[in-house]
C-alpha positions in Angstrom: -22.1 -51.8 8.5 -21.1 -51.0 11.9 -18.0 -49.6 12.6 -15.9 -51.0 15.9 -16.3 -48.5 19.0 -12.8 -47.1 19.0 -13.7 -45.2 15.7 -16.0 -43.5 17.5 -13.7 -43.0 20.2 -11.0 -41.2 18.2 -13.3 -39.7 15.6 -15.7 -37.6 17.3 -13.0 -35.4 19.0 -11.4 -34.7 15.3 -15.0 -34.3 14.1 -15.5 -31.5 16.8 -12.3 -29.9 16.2 -13.0 -30.0 12.7 -16.5 -28.3 13.1 -14.7 -25.6 15.5 -12.2 -25.1 12.8 -14.9 -24.3 9.8 -16.9 -22.3 12.5 -13.9 -19.8 13.0 -13.2 -19.7 9.3 -16.7 -18.8 8.8 -16.9 -15.9 11.5 -13.8 -14.6 9.4 -14.6 -15.0 5.9 -18.7 -14.1 6.2 -17.9 -10.5 7.6 -14.9 -10.1 5.1 -17.1 -11.1 2.0 -19.7 -8.5 3.5 -17.7 -5.7 4.4 -18.2 -2.3 2.6 -16.7 0.7 3.6 -18.6 3.4 5.5 -19.3 6.6 3.6 -20.6 9.5 5.7 -20.1 13.4 5.9 -17.5 13.0 9.1 -14.6 15.0 8.3 -11.6 15.6 10.6 -8.9 18.5 9.9 -5.6 17.2 9.0 -2.0 18.8 8.9 0.4 17.6 6.3 3.9 17.0 7.6 6.9 17.4 4.9 10.4 17.2 5.5 12.2 19.1 2.6 16.0 18.9 1.5 17.4 20.2 -2.3 14.1 19.4 -4.0 13.4 20.1 -7.4 11.9 23.6 -7.1 9.1 23.1 -10.1 8.1 19.8 -8.4 8.3 21.2 -4.8 5.9 24.2 -6.0 3.6 21.7 -7.8 3.5 19.9 -4.7 3.0 22.5 -2.0 0.1 23.8 -4.7 -1.6 20.1 -4.8 -1.6 20.1 -0.7 -3.1 23.6 -0.3 -5.6 22.9 -3.0 -7.1 19.4 -0.8 -8.1 22.0 1.5 -5.7 20.8 4.2 -6.0 22.7 7.6 -2.2 23.3 7.8 0.9 22.6 5.8 4.3 22.4 7.6 7.5 22.5 5.7 10.5 21.3 7.9 13.4 22.5 5.5 17.1 22.1 6.0 18.9 25.2 7.2 21.4 25.2 4.0 18.5 24.6 1.3 17.9 28.3 1.0 16.2 27.8 -2.6 13.2 25.9 -1.0 12.9 28.0 2.0 12.6 30.9 -0.9 9.7 28.6 -2.6 7.9 28.2 0.9 7.5 31.9 1.6 5.4 32.2 -1.5 2.4 29.9 0.1 0.5 29.9 3.1 2.5 27.2 5.0 4.4 27.3 8.2 7.8 26.5 7.7 10.3 24.6 10.5 14.0 25.3 9.6 16.3 22.5 10.9 20.0 22.1 11.4 19.7 18.3 12.5 20.3 15.9 9.4 17.9 13.1 8.8 14.1 12.7 8.0 13.1 11.1 11.6 14.2 14.5 13.6 12.3 16.6 10.8 9.3 14.2 10.6 9.3 14.7 15.0 9.6 18.5 14.5 7.2 18.9 12.3 4.4 16.6 14.1 5.2 18.8 17.2 4.5 21.9 15.2 0.9 20.4 14.2 -2.3 22.0 15.7 -4.5 19.1 14.5 -5.1 15.6 16.1 -4.8 13.8 12.5 -1.6 14.4 11.0 0.0 12.8 7.4 3.5 12.4 7.2 5.2 12.3 3.6 7.9 10.9 2.8 9.8 13.9 1.2 8.6 15.1 -2.5 9.0 13.0 -5.4 8.8 13.6 -9.2 5.4 12.6 -9.8 5.2 11.0 -13.5 7.6 8.3 -12.4 7.3 5.6 -9.9 6.6 4.9 -6.1 7.9 2.5 -4.1 5.7 0.1 -2.4 7.3 -1.8 0.5 5.0 -4.9 0.8 6.8 -6.0 3.9 4.6 -3.1 5.4 2.0 -4.0 2.7 1.5 -7.0 3.9 0.8 -5.7 7.5 -1.5 -3.1 6.0 -3.0 -0.6 7.3 -0.9 0.7 4.7 1.1 3.9 4.3 2.7 3.2 1.0 -0.6 1.9 -0.7 -2.7 4.6 0.9 -0.3 7.4 -0.2 -0.1 5.8 -3.6 -4.0 5.4 -4.1 -4.4 9.4 -2.7 -1.5 10.6 -4.9 -2.3 9.4 -8.4 -2.9 5.7 -9.1 -1.6 6.3 -12.4 2.2 6.4 -10.5 3.8 3.0 -11.5 4.3 0.9 -8.2 7.7 -0.6 -7.8 8.1 -3.3 -4.7 11.0 -2.1 -2.5 12.2 -1.9 1.2 14.1 0.2 3.2 16.0 -2.7 4.8 16.5 -6.2 4.1 18.2 -8.6 6.6 17.4 -12.3 6.2 18.7 -12.7 9.7 16.1 -10.5 11.3 13.1 -11.8 8.8 13.2 -9.5 6.1 14.4 -11.9 3.3 15.6 -10.5 -0.1 12.6 -10.6 -2.5 10.1 -9.5 -0.2 8.4 -7.5 -2.0 9.2 -9.1 -5.6 8.6 -7.0 -8.7 7.4 -8.5 -11.9 8.0 -6.9 -15.3 6.3 -8.1 -18.4 9.2 -7.2 -21.0 10.7 -8.0 -24.2 14.2 -9.5 -23.6 16.3 -7.7 -21.4 14.4 -4.0 -22.0 13.3 -4.0 -18.3 12.9 -0.3 -18.1 10.8 0.0 -21.2 8.4 -2.7 -19.6 8.6 -0.4 -16.3 7.7 2.7 -18.1 4.5 1.3 -20.0 3.4 0.0 -16.2 3.3 -3.5 -17.2 3.8 -4.2 -13.2 3.2 -6.6 -10.6 4.2 -6.9 -6.9 3.8 -9.8 -4.9 4.8 -10.3 -1.2 7.5 -12.8 -2.5 8.8 -14.9 -5.2 6.5 -17.9 -4.5 3.5 -15.8 -3.0 -0.1 -15.1 -4.9 0.3 -13.3 -8.2 -2.0 -10.8 -9.9 -1.5 -10.3 -13.5 -3.1 -8.1 -16.0 -3.8 -9.7 -19.3 -5.3 -7.6 -21.7 -9.0 -6.9 -20.4 -8.5 -9.6 -17.5 -7.1 -9.6 -14.0 -5.7 -13.2 -13.7 -4.9 -14.3 -10.3 -2.3 -17.1 -10.0 -2.0 -19.1 -6.6 -4.6 -17.0 -4.6 -7.2 -19.6 -4.0 -9.1 -18.1 -0.8 -8.3 -14.7 -1.2 -10.1 -11.8 -2.3 -9.9 -9.5 -5.3 -10.5 -5.9 -4.6 -10.8 -3.9 -7.8 -10.3 0.4 -7.9 -14.0 1.1 -6.9 -13.3 -1.4 -3.7 -15.7 -4.2 -4.8 -14.1 -7.5 -3.3 -14.8 -10.9 -5.1 -13.9 -14.3 -3.7 -11.1 -15.9 -5.3 -12.1 -19.7 -6.0 -8.9 -21.8 -7.3 -5.3 -21.3 -8.0 -5.8 -19.7 -11.1 -8.8 -17.5 -11.7 -9.6 -14.6 -14.6 -11.7 -11.4 -13.5 -12.8 -8.8 -16.0 -10.4 -5.6 -15.4 -11.3 -2.5 -14.7 -9.2 0.8 -15.6 -6.9 1.3 -12.3 -4.9 -0.9 -9.9 -6.2 -3.9 -8.5 -5.0 -5.6 -5.1 -5.0 -9.2 -3.6 -6.2 -9.3 0.1 -5.9 -12.4 2.4 -8.6 -13.3 4.8 -7.6 -10.6 7.6 -7.7 -7.7 5.2 -3.9 -7.8 4.5 -2.4 -6.8 1.3 -0.5 -9.7 -0.6 -0.5 -8.7 -4.1 -0.7 -5.5 -6.5 -1.3 -5.0 -10.1 -0.7 -1.6 -11.7 
């Protein structure tokens, strides 16, 4: 069968564009599949900067001991001038204390940053009670370099993650429900589901989702994404609904550019 000449005239450019598109896809996909974290002996000194205001005394002391036990080079506590209790606790430890009378976390972090002696500085978003929950802002998580996920994994993966954001404004491109937290519960007993850790977080209500079902992790709507297990192993997801053998600990779903788009505790 001989096709008309105009088929070749019209079809060839489209075929070339298709080849270019698939080549671009392969250029991104192959390195992502083969990527493994670099492990070596390179280490840098780090400073931990913490804004402090009316923290629970017991939790505050435990947090200081935890930072010092991790052999950081410097711990800087920026304490509100009115918080004499936390100032007294801080005097018990080999930490640097900066007293501030300016309200607000932003100025406290700025002062702590300027007092740091190291090039690498970790900014801590206050001290929170450990056994409960940590808020993961998936608006930030989707852009992930990501501070919320990194702190969660470094702090304690057993802490229950909840999707949350400091600010939502649909008019500025920050819609409600981004991220969305899903809770498996009986009836209206949402708090029991949260306390049991039956949590899944997605970038939105219609975004890909990770669900822990017994000994499996189920990926829903994640065709072409990557499932990353607690050890960092990456597996390509083919199909809109796939099941994988689950491992103890948090799993996450990443897009082809390594952005995190879903979490499962």
